[in-house]
C-alpha positions in Angstrom: -78.3 81.9 60.5 -79.6 85.0 62.1 -82.0 83.2 64.4 -79.4 80.8 65.9 -77.1 83.8 66.4 -79.8 85.7 68.4 -80.4 82.5 70.5 -76.7 82.0 71.3 -76.1 85.7 72.2 -79.2 85.8 74.5 -78.3 82.5 76.1 -74.8 83.7 76.7 -76.3 86.7 78.4 -78.5 84.5 80.6 -76.0 81.8 81.6 -72.6 81.6 79.8 -71.5 78.3 81.4 -74.7 76.4 80.5 -74.7 77.9 77.0 -71.2 76.5 76.4 -72.3 73.1 77.6 -75.2 73.1 75.2 -73.0 74.2 72.3 -70.3 71.5 73.1 -72.1 68.6 74.8 -69.2 66.2 74.4 -65.6 66.0 73.2 -66.5 64.8 69.8 -67.8 68.2 68.8 -65.0 70.3 67.4 -64.6 74.0 66.5 -62.6 74.8 63.3 -59.6 77.2 63.7 -61.3 79.8 61.5 -64.8 79.4 63.1 -66.4 80.9 66.2 -69.1 78.3 66.8 -68.7 74.5 66.8 -69.2 72.5 63.7 -72.6 70.8 64.0 -75.0 69.1 61.6 -78.5 70.5 60.8 -80.1 68.0 63.2 -77.7 69.0 66.0 -78.3 72.7 65.4 -82.1 72.1 65.7 -81.5 70.4 69.1 -79.2 73.2 70.2 -81.7 75.9 69.2 -84.5 74.2 71.2 -82.2 73.8 74.2 -81.1 77.5 74.1 -84.8 78.6 73.8 -85.7 76.5 76.8 -82.8 78.0 78.7 -83.9 81.6 78.0 -87.6 80.9 78.8 -86.9 79.0 82.0 -84.7 81.8 83.2 -87.5 84.3 82.5 -90.1 82.1 84.2 -87.9 81.7 87.3 -87.3 85.5 87.6 -90.9 86.5 87.2 -92.6 83.4 88.7 -94.4 82.6 85.5 -95.3 79.3 84.0 -93.5 79.0 80.7 -96.3 77.0 79.2 -98.7 79.9 79.6 -96.7 82.2 77.4 -98.0 83.0 73.9 -95.8 82.8 70.8 -95.6 86.6 70.5 -94.4 86.8 74.1 -91.9 84.1 73.5 -90.5 85.9 70.5 -90.3 89.2 72.5 -88.5 87.4 75.4 -86.0 85.8 73.0 -85.3 89.2 71.3 -84.6 90.7 74.7 -87.7 92.9 75.2 -88.8 93.7 78.8 -92.1 91.9 79.1 -94.2 92.4 82.2 -95.4 89.1 83.7 -99.1 88.3 83.1 -100.0 88.8 86.8 -98.7 92.4 86.6 -100.5 93.0 83.3 -103.7 91.8 84.8 -103.2 94.1 87.8 -102.6 97.1 85.5 -105.7 96.2 83.4 -107.8 96.0 86.6 -106.6 99.5 87.8 -107.5 101.0 84.4 -110.9 99.4 84.5 -111.4 100.7 88.0 -110.6 104.2 87.0 -113.0 104.0 84.1 -115.8 102.8 86.4 -115.1 105.6 88.8 -115.2 108.2 86.1 -118.5 106.8 84.8 -120.1 107.3 88.2 -120.4 111.1 88.0 -120.8 113.0 91.3 -121.7 116.6 91.1 -120.0 118.9 93.7 -121.1 122.5 94.2 -118.6 125.0 95.6 -119.0 128.6 96.6 -116.0 130.9 96.2 -115.2 134.6 96.0 -113.2 136.1 93.2 -110.8 139.0 93.2 -113.6 141.6 93.0 -115.4 140.2 96.0 -118.2 138.6 94.0 -119.6 135.2 95.1 -119.3 132.5 92.5 -121.2 129.1 92.6 -119.5 126.4 90.6 -120.7 122.8 90.0 -118.2 120.2 88.8 -118.7 116.6 87.8 -115.4 115.3 86.5 -112.7 114.1 89.0 -109.9 116.4 87.9 -112.1 119.4 88.6 -112.6 118.3 92.2 -109.0 117.7 93.0 -107.4 120.3 95.4 -104.7 122.4 93.8 -101.3 122.1 95.3 -98.9 124.8 94.4 -95.1 124.3 94.4 -94.9 127.7 96.2 -97.1 126.7 99.1 -97.3 129.6 101.6 -96.9 127.1 104.5 -93.5 126.0 103.3 -92.4 129.6 102.7 -93.7 130.6 106.1 -91.4 128.0 107.8 -88.5 129.1 105.6 -89.1 132.8 106.6 -88.3 131.9 110.2 -84.7 131.5 109.3 -84.3 134.9 107.6 -82.6 136.4 110.6 -79.6 134.1 109.9 -79.1 136.0 106.6 -78.5 139.2 108.4 -75.1 137.9 109.5 -74.0 137.8 105.9 -74.9 141.0 104.1 -72.9 142.1 101.1 -73.0 145.5 99.3 -72.2 145.5 95.6 -69.8 148.4 94.8 -68.7 147.3 91.3 -68.9 149.7 88.3 -69.4 152.8 90.5 -67.7 156.0 89.4 -66.3 158.3 92.1 -68.4 161.3 90.9 -71.6 159.3 90.5 -74.2 161.1 92.5 -74.8 160.8 96.3 -73.6 158.2 98.8 -76.4 156.6 100.8 -75.8 155.4 104.3 -78.3 152.7 105.6 -78.5 151.8 109.3 -78.0 148.2 110.0 -80.8 148.0 112.5 -83.6 148.8 110.1 -82.0 146.8 107.3 -81.9 143.7 109.5 -85.5 144.2 110.6 -86.6 144.7 107.0 -85.0 141.4 106.0 -86.6 139.5 108.9 -90.2 140.7 108.1 -89.9 139.8 104.4 -90.6 136.7 102.3 -88.1 134.7 100.2 -90.2 134.8 97.1 -92.7 137.6 97.3 -91.2 141.1 97.0 -91.9 143.7 99.7 -91.0 147.4 99.6 -90.6 150.4 101.7 -90.0 154.2 101.1 -86.8 155.7 102.3 -86.5 159.0 104.1 -83.4 160.7 105.5 -81.2 163.8 105.7 -77.7 165.0 104.8 -75.2 165.5 107.6 -74.2 169.2 108.2 -70.6 168.7 107.0 -71.2 166.7 103.8 -74.1 167.5 101.4 -73.2 164.6 99.1 -74.0 162.0 101.8 -77.6 160.9 102.5 -78.3 159.2 105.8 -81.4 157.1 105.6 -83.2 157.5 108.9 -86.6 156.0 108.2 -88.2 153.2 106.2 -92.0 153.6 105.7 -93.8 150.3 105.1 -97.0 151.1 103.3 -99.9 148.8 102.3 -98.7 146.6 99.5 -99.2 143.4 97.5 -96.4 141.7 95.5 -95.3 138.7 93.6 -91.8 137.4 92.6 -91.3 140.1 89.9 -92.7 143.3 91.3 -94.6 145.0 94.1 -97.7 147.2 94.0 -97.9 150.3 96.3 -100.7 152.9 96.7 -100.4 156.1 94.6 -100.3 158.4 97.7 -96.9 158.9 99.2 -96.5 158.6 103.0 -97.6 161.7 104.9 -96.8 162.3 108.6 -95.4 164.9 110.9 -92.3 162.8 111.7 -91.4 162.9 108.0 -91.6 166.7 107.6 -87.9 167.2 108.6 -86.8 164.3 106.3 -86.5 164.3 102.5 -87.6 161.4 100.3 -84.6 159.3 99.2 -86.2 156.6 97.1 -87.4 153.1 97.9 -86.0 149.7 98.9 -87.4 146.3 97.9 -86.5 142.6 98.2 -86.1 140.2 95.3 -85.9 136.4 95.2 -82.8 136.3 92.9 -79.9 138.6 92.3 -79.9 140.3 88.9 -76.9 141.7 87.2 -78.9 144.8 86.2 -81.8 146.8 87.4 -85.2 145.3 86.5 -87.3 147.1 83.9 -90.3 147.0 86.3 -88.3 149.0 88.9 -87.4 151.6 86.4 -91.0 152.0 85.3 -92.3 152.2 88.9 -89.6 154.7 90.0 -90.3 156.9 86.9 -94.0 156.8 87.6 -93.6 157.9 91.2 -91.3 160.8 90.1 -93.7 161.9 87.4 -96.7 161.9 89.9 -94.8 163.6 92.8 -92.7 166.7 92.5 -91.1 166.0 95.9 -89.1 163.2 94.4 -85.8 164.5 92.9 -84.2 162.2 90.3 -80.7 163.0 91.5 -81.5 162.3 95.2 -83.8 159.3 95.0 -82.4 155.8 94.7 -83.6 152.3 94.2 -82.0 149.8 96.6 -82.5 146.1 95.8 -82.1 143.5 98.6 -81.5 140.1 96.8 -81.7 136.8 98.6 -78.6 134.9 97.7 -77.8 131.5 99.2 -77.4 132.0 102.9 -76.9 135.7 102.6 -78.3 139.0 101.3 -76.8 141.2 98.5 -77.6 145.0 98.3 -77.2 147.2 95.3 -78.2 150.9 94.9 -79.2 152.5 91.6 -80.4 155.8 90.3 -82.2 156.6 87.1 -80.6 158.6 84.3 -82.7 161.2 82.4 -83.0 158.7 79.5 -84.2 156.1 82.0 -86.8 158.5 83.5 -88.2 159.3 80.0 -88.3 155.6 79.0 -90.0 154.6 82.2 -92.6 157.3 82.0 -93.5 156.4 78.4 -93.8 152.7 79.3 -95.6 153.0 82.6 -98.7 151.2 81.2 -96.8 148.3 79.8 -98.1 145.0 81.1 -95.3 142.7 79.7 -91.6 143.2 79.2 -91.2 146.5 77.3 -88.8 146.9 74.5 -85.8 149.1 74.1 -84.7 148.7 77.8 -80.9 149.3 78.1 -78.2 149.6 80.8 -78.0 153.3 80.0 -81.3 153.9 81.8 -79.7 153.6 85.2 -76.4 154.1 87.1 -75.1 152.3 90.1 -74.5 154.6 93.2 -72.4 154.2 96.3 -74.1 152.7 99.4 -72.7 152.0 102.9 -74.0 150.2 106.0 -73.5 151.8 109.4 -74.2 151.2 113.0 -73.2 154.7 114.1 -76.8 155.8 114.0 -80.1 154.0 114.3 -83.2 154.3 112.0 -86.9 153.8 112.7 -89.9 152.4 110.9 -93.4 153.8 110.2 -96.3 151.5 109.5 -100.0 151.9 108.8 -102.1 152.6 111.8 -103.9 149.3 111.6 -100.5 147.5 111.6 -101.5 145.6 108.5 -99.2 146.3 105.5 -99.2 142.9 103.7 -102.3 142.4 101.6 -101.1 139.3 99.7 -103.6 137.1 101.7 -106.5 139.6 101.4 -105.9 141.2 98.0 -109.5 142.2 97.6 -109.0 145.0 100.2 -105.9 146.4 98.4 -106.2 149.1 95.8 -103.8 151.7 94.4 -106.2 154.5 95.4 -106.5 153.4 99.0 -105.9 155.9 101.8 -103.8 155.1 104.9 -102.5 156.8 108.0 -99.1 156.1 109.6 -97.8 155.6 113.1 -94.3 155.0 114.6 -93.9 151.2 115.1 -92.0 148.2 114.0 -93.6 146.3 111.1 -95.3 142.9 111.6 -93.7 139.9 110.0 -94.9 138.9 106.5 -96.9 135.8 107.8 -98.3 137.5 111.0 -101.8 136.5 112.1 -103.2 139.9 111.3 -102.1 139.6 107.7 -104.0 136.3 107.1 -107.2 136.4 109.0 -109.0 134.1 106.5 -106.7 131.2 107.4 -108.0 131.3 110.9 -111.6 131.8 109.8 -111.3 128.5 107.9 -110.7 126.6 111.1 -114.5 126.9 111.9 -115.3 124.8 108.8 -113.1 121.9 109.8 -114.8 118.8 111.0 -115.0 118.7 114.8 -115.6 115.3 116.3 -117.1 115.6 119.7 -116.8 119.4 119.6 -119.5 119.8 122.2 -117.5 117.9 124.8 -114.8 119.4 127.0 -111.2 118.5 126.2 -110.6 118.0 129.9 -113.4 116.8 132.1 -114.2 119.3 134.9 -115.1 117.5 138.0 -116.1 120.7 139.8 -118.6 121.8 137.1 
């Protein structure tokens, strides 16, 4: 009884009208009041099952352009049970593709490439399998991010300062000029963090206010979690009359707390440099929120300084990090006064594209100038050197014929 039921249900799914005609071919066939299906003899049921099977198979053959006579018994059983069976032509196509891949893999081609590692050492690598010869395509391709960075200036129209959970007597109030903040946002990258040291003064009438007058962009290399700066602090005659007020950095996502990497880095700078006062120096984070930027200012507590100093060599997420290691401080934006930038004498501050030349012990001199954008040509000379290796068809011919030559 199970087999006829499957056939009837599948046939009703294929064509309800034709199935009803097969079940009741004429008026002599009756259905009892307490029955669902008509009352047929065994011979009639055999004929009905054959007709239903032909109905299901013909529908499959018409949809997939398949000759029903070429189907095997196992395929017929699977079709009647409702399984999705690929037509034989598609199966043969898939088999041919698999065999083609197997033949290509059997024909090994050795490819030798010469690359340079992070230490500047030349490496010669020979590969034979196909997957080793495929070019790596990152989801964070710098070309896509370079195009996205051209719209960073639009975010400067929507800058928000977080002032939640700030106590009135909580340290100093920091005033950041809008002109250098806007420029700092425009030269940054949406994913890779960049940083700059803050220098400023207190106005004569209020010692608890710190006006940030200068952002020093030093050589650096970063990722989406942290940024690496040289050990030496900026040194220039223009900074002699200013006091260090901490540092500012970007981050791809807004966090509800200060990152542990920032606490460790700030504590390390304070431990190595007596000029940094824990009460006066701040950490300002500039987070890229959708269509805008969000600023938050923090300062370390004594517990945070001790914790950061003891965990400065931690490679991974250190333990025992708590919100008591930092406090939020007041920060304001102002256009009453203007700030200025200082950059390395070579103008190059972004070493993400030439990391071999960057080290924590490197020396650098400063000059008064606006910083170059993150993806400026001077920051990625190797991209332009690669143009010489491109195939040049007809390179020895002039682009435009010179009739006066």
